C-alpha positions in Angstrom: -0.2 0.0 0.0 1.6 3.4 -1.0 0.6 6.9 0.1 0.0 9.0 -2.5 -0.6 13.2 -1.9 -1.7 15.7 -4.0 1.2 18.2 -4.5 0.1 21.9 -5.1 3.8 22.3 -6.3 3.2 19.7 -9.4 -0.6 19.8 -9.8 -0.8 16.1 -9.5 -1.1 13.3 -6.8 2.2 11.8 -6.3 3.9 8.5 -4.1 5.0 9.7 -1.1 8.9 9.4 -0.5 11.0 11.1 2.0 14.3 12.8 1.9 15.3 10.4 4.6 13.9 6.7 4.7 11.2 6.1 7.7 11.2 10.0 8.7 9.4 12.8 8.1 10.2 16.7 8.4 7.0 18.5 8.6 6.3 22.2 8.6 2.9 23.8 9.3 2.8 27.6 8.9 0.7 28.6 11.9 -1.4 31.6 13.5 -0.6 35.3 13.6 -1.2 35.9 17.3 -2.9 39.0 17.4 -6.9 37.5 18.0 -8.3 34.4 19.3 -8.3 31.7 16.9 -11.6 31.0 14.7 -13.1 28.2 12.7 -10.3 28.6 10.2 -7.8 28.2 12.4 -9.2 25.0 13.9 -9.6 23.2 10.5 -6.3 23.6 9.9 -5.0 22.7 13.2 -7.1 19.6 12.8 -6.3 18.3 9.4 -2.0 19.0 9.7 -2.8 17.2 13.6 -4.5 14.0 11.9 -2.1 13.7 9.0 1.1 13.8 11.6 -1.1 11.3 13.4 -1.5 9.1 10.2 2.1 9.6 9.0 3.2 8.1 12.7 0.5 5.3 12.5 1.8 3.9 9.3 5.4 3.9 10.7 7.1 7.2 10.1 9.4 8.8 12.6 7.8 12.7 12.1 9.4 15.9 13.2 6.6 18.5 13.1 7.5 22.3 13.6 4.4 24.9 13.7 5.6 28.9 14.1 4.0 31.7 15.7 4.1 34.8 13.6 4.8 37.1 16.6 5.9 40.5 14.5 3.0 41.6 12.5 1.0 45.0 11.7 -1.9 43.4 13.6 -0.3 42.6 16.5 0.9 46.0 16.4 -2.3 47.7 16.1 -3.8 45.8 18.9 -0.9 46.9 21.2 -1.6 50.6 20.2 -5.3 50.2 21.2 -4.5 48.5 24.4 -1.7 50.8 25.3 0.2 47.7 25.5 3.3 46.1 23.8 3.6 44.0 20.7 5.0 41.3 23.1 2.2 40.9 25.8 -0.6 40.7 22.9 1.6 37.8 21.3 1.9 36.1 24.7 -1.7 36.6 25.4 -3.0 34.9 22.6 -0.4 32.3 22.3 -1.7 31.1 25.8 -5.4 31.3 24.4 -4.2 29.3 21.3 -2.6 26.3 23.8 -5.8 26.4 25.7 -8.1 26.3 22.7 -6.5 23.3 20.7 -6.2 21.4 24.0 -9.7 21.3 24.0 -9.4 20.0 20.2 -7.4 17.5 21.6 -4.6 18.5 19.0 -1.2 17.3 19.8 1.6 19.7 20.5 4.1 20.1 17.8 7.7 19.3 18.5 8.5 22.9 18.7 6.9 26.4 18.3 9.5 28.7 16.8 8.7 32.4 17.1 9.8 35.1 14.6 11.2 37.0 17.5 13.3 34.2 18.6 14.8 33.8 14.9 16.1 37.2 14.1 20.0 35.9 13.6 18.6 33.4 11.3 16.4 35.8 9.5 19.0 38.7 9.1 21.9 35.8 8.0 19.4 34.6 5.5 18.6 38.2 4.0 22.5 39.0 4.2 22.9 35.6 2.2 20.3 36.6 -0.2 22.1 40.0 -0.8 25.3 38.6 -1.5 23.9 36.4 -4.2 22.0 39.4 -6.0 18.4 38.9 -4.8 18.1 41.4 -2.6 18.9 44.9 -2.3 18.7 47.7 0.1 16.5 50.9 -0.4 16.8 53.8 2.6 16.6 51.1 5.3 14.4 48.6 3.8 15.7 45.8 1.9 13.7 44.1 -0.9 13.6 40.7 -2.8 14.2 40.8 -6.5 11.6 39.1 -7.7 12.7 38.8 -11.6 15.9 37.4 -10.4 14.3 34.3 -9.3 13.7 32.5 -12.9 11.0 30.1 -11.1 8.8 32.9 -9.5 5.2 31.5 -9.5 6.1 28.1 -9.9 3.7 27.1 -7.1 0.8 29.2 -7.4 0.9 29.1 -11.5 0.9 32.9 -11.6 3.1 34.7 -14.0 4.4 38.2 -13.6 3.3 39.4 -17.2 -0.1 38.3 -16.5 -0.2 41.1 -13.5 -0.4 44.3 -13.8 0.9 47.1 -11.1 -1.6 49.6 -10.1 -4.5 46.9 -9.9 -6.3 44.9 -7.8 -5.7 41.7 -10.8 -7.2 38.3 -10.3 -5.3 35.3 -11.7 -5.9 31.7 -11.4 -8.0 32.6 -8.3 -5.7 34.6 -6.7 -5.3 38.1 -5.7 -2.4 40.4 -6.0 -2.3 44.5 -5.1 0.2 46.9 -6.0 -0.3 50.5 -5.1 1.6 52.8 -6.8 0.9 55.5 -4.3 2.4 53.7 -1.2 5.7 55.1 -0.2 7.2 51.6 -0.3 6.4 51.2 -3.7 8.7 54.3 -5.0 11.4 52.8 -3.1 11.4 49.3 -5.0 13.2 48.7 -8.4 10.2 46.5 -9.5 6.5 46.7 -8.5 6.5 42.9 -7.6 9.5 43.1 -5.2 8.3 42.3 -1.7 9.8 43.5 1.6 12.5 41.2 3.7 13.5 43.9 6.1 11.5 47.0 6.7 13.2 50.3 8.1 11.8 51.2 12.2 8.8 53.7 12.3 8.5 55.8 15.1 7.2 54.2 18.1 7.4 50.8 16.7 9.6 47.8 18.2 12.8 47.3 16.5 15.8 45.2 16.1 19.2 46.3 15.0 20.6 45.0 11.8 23.4 45.6 8.9 20.6 47.8 7.4 19.7 50.0 10.3 17.0 49.2 12.9 14.0 47.9 11.9 11.6 44.4 11.6 11.4 41.4 9.0 9.4 41.3 6.5 6.6 38.3 7.2 7.4 36.1 4.6 11.2 35.8 5.1 10.1 34.8 9.0 8.9 31.3 7.8 11.8 30.7 5.2 14.5 31.4 8.2 12.4 29.3 10.7 12.2 26.2 8.5 15.8 26.5 7.6 16.6 27.1 11.6 14.4 23.9 12.6 14.8 21.5 9.8 17.4 22.3 7.7 17.3 23.2 3.8 14.9 20.6 2.7 12.2 19.5 3.9 9.3 16.7 3.3 6.2 18.4 3.7 5.3 22.3 4.0 1.2 22.7 4.8 -1.0 25.2 5.4 -3.9 27.0 4.3 -4.8 27.5 0.4 -4.9 31.1 1.1 -1.0 31.0 1.7 0.1 29.5 -1.7 0.4 33.1 -3.0 1.7 35.5 -1.9 3.4 33.6 1.2 4.5 30.2 0.2 5.3 31.4 -3.3 7.9 34.0 -1.5 9.2 31.7 0.6 10.1 29.3 -2.2 12.0 32.5 -3.8 13.8 32.9 -0.4 14.9 30.0 0.6 15.7 28.1 -3.0 17.8 31.3 -4.0 20.0 30.7 -1.2 20.7 27.1 -0.9 19.9 26.2 -4.7 17.5 22.8 -3.3 14.2 22.4 -3.0 12.5 24.0 0.2 10.0 21.4 0.5 8.9 18.0 -1.9 5.4 18.3 -1.3 3.0 21.2 -0.7 0.0 20.3 1.1 -3.1 23.0 1.6 -6.3 22.6 3.2 -9.3 24.3 1.9 -10.8 27.3 3.1 -14.1 27.2 6.1 -17.1 29.3 4.8 -19.9 29.9 6.9 -23.5 29.4 5.5 -22.1 29.6 2.2 -20.2 32.9 2.5 -16.6 33.4 3.4 -16.0 34.1 7.4 -15.6 37.5 8.2 -15.9 40.0 10.6 -17.7 42.3 8.7 -20.4 39.9 7.9 -20.8 38.9 11.4 -20.3 35.1 10.7 -16.9 35.0 12.3 -16.6 32.7 15.1 -13.6 32.0 17.1 -13.0 28.2 18.8 -13.7 29.1 22.1 -17.1 30.9 21.3 -18.4 27.6 19.5 -17.1 25.3 22.4 -18.6 27.4 25.0 -21.5 27.0 23.5 -21.7 23.5 23.9 -20.6 21.9 21.0 -18.3 18.6 21.8 -14.9 19.2 20.5 -14.5 15.8 18.9 -17.8 17.0 17.3 -15.7 19.6 15.6 -13.0 17.2 14.8 -15.5 15.2 12.9 -17.5 17.8 11.1 -13.9 18.8 9.7 -12.8 15.3 8.9 -15.8 14.6 6.9 -14.8 16.5 4.1 -11.7 16.1 2.0 -9.3 18.0 3.2 -8.3 20.2 0.1 -12.2 21.3 -0.7 -14.1 24.3 0.9 -16.0 23.3 3.9 -19.4 24.6 4.8 -20.0 25.5 8.5 -23.7 25.5 9.1 -25.7 24.8 12.2 -27.1 21.6 10.3 -23.7 20.7 9.5 -22.5 20.7 13.2 -25.6 19.1 14.1 -25.0 16.0 12.2 -21.3 15.8 13.2 -22.8 15.7 16.7 -24.8 12.7 15.9 -22.1 11.0 14.1 -20.1 11.8 16.8 -22.5 10.2 19.3 -22.9 6.9 17.1 -18.6 6.9 17.1 -18.6 7.7 21.0 -20.8 4.8 21.8 -18.8 2.2 20.1 -15.8 3.9 21.6 -17.6 3.2 25.3 -18.6 -0.5 24.5 -15.5 -2.3 26.1 -15.7 0.4 29.5 -19.5 -0.7 29.9 -19.6 -4.4 28.6 -16.0 -5.8 28.7 -15.8 -6.8 32.2 -19.5 -8.5 31.6 -18.0 -10.2 28.5 -15.1 -11.3 30.3 -12.4 -9.7 28.5 -8.8 -9.7 29.8 -7.3 -6.0 29.6 -4.7 -6.0 26.9 -5.1 -9.2 25.3 -7.2 -8.1 22.6 -5.5 -8.0 18.9 -7.0 -5.9 16.1 -8.6 -6.7 12.9 -5.9 -6.8 9.8 -8.5 -6.7 6.9 -10.3 -3.6 8.7 -7.0 -1.9 9.3 -5.7 -2.6 6.1 -9.0 -1.1 4.2 -8.8 1.8 6.6 -5.0 2.7 5.3 -5.7 1.5 1.7 -8.5 4.5 1.8 -6.4 7.3 3.8 -3.5 6.5 1.7 -4.9 8.0 -1.2 -4.3 11.7 -0.6 -5.1 11.6 3.2 -9.2 10.3 2.6 -10.1 11.0 6.0 -13.5 10.8 4.9 -13.4 7.3 3.6 -11.8 6.4 6.8 -14.3 7.6 8.8 -16.6 5.2 7.0 -14.6 2.3 8.5 -15.2 3.6 11.9 -18.7 4.2 11.5 -19.2 0.4 10.6 -17.2 -0.6 13.5 -19.3 1.7 16.1 -22.6 0.6 14.7 -21.9 -2.9 14.7 -20.7 -2.4 18.6 -23.8 -0.4 19.2 -26.1 -3.0 18.1 -24.6 -5.9 20.2 -24.6 -3.3 23.0 -28.5 -3.0 22.5 -28.8 -6.8 22.5 -26.8 -7.3 25.8 -29.2 -4.6 27.3 -32.2 -6.4 26.2 -31.2 -9.9 25.7 -28.0 -10.1 28.2 -26.2 -12.1 25.4 -24.3 -11.2 22.0 -24.7 -12.5 18.8 -20.8 -12.0 18.1 -18.2 -14.2 20.0 -16.7 -11.8 23.2 -13.2 -12.5 21.4 -14.1 -11.1 17.9 -16.2 -8.1 19.8 -12.5 -7.1 21.5 -11.1 -6.9 18.6 -13.4 -5.2 16.9 -13.5 -2.6 20.1 -9.9 -2.4 20.1 -9.7 -1.7 16.5 -12.1 1.2 16.3 -10.0 2.9 19.6 -6.7 2.6 17.3 -8.4 3.8 14.2 -10.3 6.4 15.8 -7.2 7.9 17.7 -5.6 8.1 14.5 -8.1 10.5 13.6 -7.7 12.3 17.4 -11.3 10.6 18.3 -11.4 9.4 21.7 -13.7 9.0 24.6 -13.6 7.4 27.8 -16.1 7.4 30.8 -16.6 10.6 32.5 -15.0 8.9 35.8 -11.8 8.5 34.3 -11.1 11.6 32.3 -9.8 13.7 35.7 -6.5 12.6 36.6 -4.4 16.1 37.0 -4.5 15.8 40.9 -2.0 13.1 41.0 0.8 14.7 39.4 2.9 16.7 41.7 5.4 19.7 40.2 8.3 17.8 41.0 6.7 14.7 39.1 5.7 17.1 35.9 9.7 18.0 36.1 11.0 14.6 36.5 9.1 13.8 33.3 10.0 16.7 31.0 13.8 15.8 32.1 12.9 12.8 30.9 11.5 13.8 27.5 14.3 16.3 27.0 17.0 13.2 27.6 15.2 11.1 25.0 15.0 14.1 22.6 18.6 14.8 22.5 19.0 11.1 22.0 17.0 11.6 19.1 14.3 9.0 20.5 11.4 10.9 19.4 9.0 8.3 19.9 9.6 8.3 23.5 9.7 12.2 23.8 6.2 11.9 22.1 5.2 9.1 24.5 6.0 11.4 27.5 4.3 14.5 26.3 1.2 12.4 25.4 1.2 10.8 28.9 1.2 14.3 30.2 -1.3 15.8 28.0 -3.6 13.0 29.2 -2.9 14.1 32.5 -4.1 17.7 31.7 -0.5 19.1 31.1 0.6 21.2 28.1 4.2 21.4 27.2 5.2 24.4 25.4 8.8 24.2 24.0 11.0 27.0 23.1 14.7 27.9 22.6 14.6 28.7 26.2 13.5 25.6 27.0 10.0 24.1 27.8 7.4 25.5 30.2 4.1 23.8 31.2 0.7 24.6 32.8 -2.2 22.9 33.8 -5.3 22.7 31.4 
């Protein structure tokens, strides 16, 4: 069974082959931390969380990096309104991000680099671009010379000759705006050049550089973070379809101009979220944050199920009817997941002795291997869950089963395992609260064990310890300064 993926770069579905056998380097363009995460973020984070889980399930060792953009005009604007600072705003919404993702059962990334913590790498990359003739300074700014990179446009399919400066043009479904009245435009040698470094403005935070005090442009941040954490070439670069142009296009231009190597072999993009058929927007009044949705009583597992019922590359429409259907679907799967806790002892099951149904696992894998066909994988889960629910009803009303206890245990363990691959999990309420058993010292000890495992490149052991702590209600936050933790 071969995993095949649709590659945005080549516009075709291809067999998945990694740079290093058995290992995957994966980078997801994360959130800009100026506000609470919304439904679009929920979809992206769930999709790439499940992609990572599935790669691990089929035997890959995955190194998964997700960045935080913590330098941005929107962050600065919010800080000004609140009479605060960019750092305070960013820290607040990074904390909120982890709270929201914990509720959605999103596994922690291996590391969360921040632009403010990658300044040396950013400046080094700009300097190399300048030395190679791909960048030029202009009154304290530094711009990327787009026409110097012959392959510019290969990801999005855009061609510079098909776009006109000074207009809001649409090409291949993508939009570019060039404002000829903008003072920045006057500094550029070409209207399509973009900023790598921006000179400091009065009252803004700034960093010293060879070009003067300033801050980096958005695109160069990700190029530097990928290179610093994962190297010159990675296996998977993931993000929303709205990032294809210009962000991911510019990342390719920046990184590949310096290294002469592919930035990523596979570019994967999730579709956007609509609300009642319209683009989600604050101006339309249909903007919903993750916490608003969950605080209304929507089950986090129903949100995961809603996201996974659509092919990840297609748009998805969030409606009351759709979330109601997902909630009903989750109740079905949840009943199946609880079957073993409710009836296992009565059926004489021995804990840990059951095996999986190989034919069912194979069918699940064959389905999902087709460009991460998670809707097809869910079909397999529903079949198992409905069968277990039926058997549960027979036990309740007739005191017996139609299927042997051993076969039922295999069905249940198969459901639990495959549901776990999709991040769907359920346990009896009495078993879900275990945080009081771990002291601060015990948590720190586990973090040290995980640190040693990471040093030894035993990432499976590192993931296991992190998952154990997550199950205890402990969230870990990795950074270059070490690992912090908090109780959920």
